[in-house]
C-alpha positions in Angstrom: 25.4 50.6 38.5 22.9 52.9 40.1 24.1 55.7 42.4 21.5 57.3 44.5 22.1 60.0 47.1 21.5 59.0 50.6 20.1 62.4 51.5 16.4 62.2 52.2 15.3 64.9 49.8 12.7 65.1 47.0 15.5 65.8 44.5 17.3 62.5 45.3 14.0 60.6 45.2 13.2 62.0 41.8 16.6 61.2 40.4 16.3 57.6 41.7 12.9 57.3 40.1 14.2 58.6 36.8 17.1 56.1 36.9 14.7 53.3 37.6 12.4 54.3 34.7 15.4 54.6 32.3 16.6 51.1 33.3 13.1 49.6 33.0 12.7 51.3 29.5 16.1 49.9 28.3 15.2 46.5 29.7 11.8 46.5 28.0 13.4 47.7 24.7 16.0 44.9 24.9 13.3 42.3 25.5 11.3 43.5 22.5 14.3 43.6 20.3 15.4 40.1 21.4 11.8 38.7 20.8 11.7 40.2 17.3 15.1 38.8 16.5 14.1 35.4 17.8 10.9 35.5 15.8 12.9 36.4 12.7 15.4 33.7 13.2 12.8 31.1 14.0 10.8 32.1 10.9 13.9 31.8 8.8 14.8 28.4 10.2 11.2 27.1 9.7 11.2 28.3 6.1 14.6 26.5 5.5 13.2 23.3 7.1 10.1 23.4 4.9 12.3 23.9 1.9 14.6 21.0 2.7 11.6 18.8 3.5 10.1 19.5 0.1 13.4 18.7 -1.5 13.7 15.4 0.4 10.1 14.4 -0.4 10.8 15.2 -4.1 13.9 13.1 -4.1 12.1 10.2 -2.3 9.3 10.3 -4.9 11.9 10.2 -7.8 13.8 7.3 -6.1 10.5 5.4 -5.6 9.6 5.9 -9.3 13.0 4.8 -10.5 13.0 1.8 -8.1 9.6 0.7 -9.4 10.8 1.0 -13.0 13.9 -1.0 -12.3 11.8 -3.5 -10.4 9.5 -3.9 -13.3 12.4 -4.2 -15.8 14.0 -6.9 -13.6 10.8 -8.7 -13.0 10.3 -9.3 -16.8 12.9 -12.1 -16.5 11.0 -13.9 -13.7 9.1 -17.1 -14.2 5.6 -16.1 -15.1 4.2 -19.6 -15.0 1.9 -20.9 -12.3 3.4 -21.5 -8.9 5.7 -24.5 -9.4 5.5 -25.6 -5.8 2.9 -28.3 -6.2 2.9 -29.3 -2.6 1.8 -25.8 -1.4 -1.8 -25.7 -0.2 -3.3 -22.3 -0.6 -6.8 -22.9 0.9 -8.3 -20.3 -1.5 -5.9 -17.6 -0.3 -3.1 -15.8 -2.0 0.5 -16.6 -1.2 3.8 -14.7 -1.0 7.0 -16.3 -2.0 9.9 -14.3 -0.8 13.5 -14.9 -1.9 16.2 -13.6 0.4 19.6 -14.4 1.8 21.3 -13.9 5.2 24.2 -12.1 3.5 21.9 -9.6 1.8 21.7 -6.2 3.7 18.4 -5.1 2.0 16.8 -8.4 2.9 17.7 -7.7 6.5 16.0 -4.3 6.4 12.9 -5.8 4.7 12.6 -8.8 7.0 10.4 -7.1 9.6 7.9 -6.3 6.8 7.8 -9.9 5.7 7.4 -10.9 9.3 4.4 -8.7 9.7 2.7 -9.9 6.6 3.3 -13.5 7.5 1.1 -13.1 10.6 -2.0 -12.5 8.3 -1.3 -14.2 5.0 0.3 -17.3 3.5 4.1 -16.5 3.3 6.9 -18.9 2.3 10.4 -17.5 2.3 13.3 -19.1 0.5 16.8 -18.5 1.8 19.3 -18.9 -1.0 23.0 -19.6 -0.5 22.6 -18.9 3.2 24.4 -21.9 4.8 23.0 -24.7 6.9 19.7 -25.0 8.6 21.4 -24.1 11.9 23.0 -21.0 10.5 19.7 -19.8 9.0 17.9 -20.5 12.3 20.5 -18.6 14.2 20.0 -15.7 11.9 16.2 -15.9 12.4 16.6 -16.0 16.2 19.0 -13.1 16.3 16.6 -10.9 14.3 13.5 -12.2 16.1 11.9 -13.7 12.9 9.8 -16.8 12.8 8.3 -16.9 9.3 8.5 -20.1 7.3 11.8 -20.7 5.6 12.9 -23.2 2.9 16.7 -23.6 2.8 17.7 -23.2 -0.9 21.3 -24.1 -0.2 22.2 -24.9 -3.8 19.9 -22.2 -5.3 17.7 -24.8 -7.0 14.5 -22.8 -6.3 16.2 -19.5 -7.3 17.0 -21.0 -10.7 13.6 -22.5 -11.1 12.0 -19.1 -10.5 14.7 -17.3 -12.5 15.8 -15.2 -9.4 18.9 -13.2 -10.0 18.5 -10.4 -7.4 17.8 -10.5 -3.7 15.3 -9.8 -2.3 12.7 -10.7 -4.8 9.0 -11.1 -3.8 6.4 -13.0 -5.8 2.7 -12.9 -5.0 0.3 -15.5 -6.4 -3.5 -15.6 -6.2 -5.5 -18.5 -4.9 -5.3 -20.2 -8.3 -1.4 -20.0 -8.2 -1.3 -17.3 -10.9 1.5 -14.7 -10.5 -0.1 -11.3 -9.7 2.9 -9.2 -8.5 6.6 -9.5 -8.7 8.8 -7.1 -6.8 12.6 -6.9 -7.0 14.3 -5.0 -4.1 12.8 -3.5 -1.0 9.0 -3.2 -0.5 7.4 -1.4 2.4 5.0 -3.2 4.8 2.1 -1.2 3.5 3.0 -2.0 -0.1 3.1 -5.7 0.7 -0.2 -5.7 2.5 -1.8 -3.7 -0.3 -0.5 -6.2 -2.9 -1.7 -9.2 -0.8 -5.1 -7.6 -0.4 -5.4 -7.0 -4.1 -4.3 -10.6 -4.8 -7.0 -11.9 -2.5 -9.7 -10.2 -4.7 -8.6 -12.1 -7.8 
């Protein structure tokens, strides 16, 4: 607290001015110290965030590589013959055959990707062991999906294509030759890229 003499003298005015100057100096010094401390803390936090981001990106890259290796290994057991769905008309365009199930959590995560691709390319999805047509339709409605679905209630198509893991995505060119086979989750960009490449064949 500031105590200033009420006497109207030059001495009291000088003392008051000195007190004000000291307080202003201390306030300024405190602000400078606080700003420097904040900058140091902020810089430390930013460096930590950058470090952790690099670690996360490195882990994601490793996971992606491992996932692709596993996908390739699993895909070696898939049917490499021409598309066995003789009734399918491709109209000189590639087609994606996507095996999934309503009980498969990864399938649910990947479903929006399939939905997006189905708006621009030929896509047929095959729901294996997923119940009746009504149950599958309820699942589609609940998740706002409207891509074409074949109900493989007895897994007949899954056996025909040697499918053992869900989801599994097969991409054929316009001549019904298998170009890509993916086991597990695939991003929207990855699916579009594969369909684009298949369209060039």
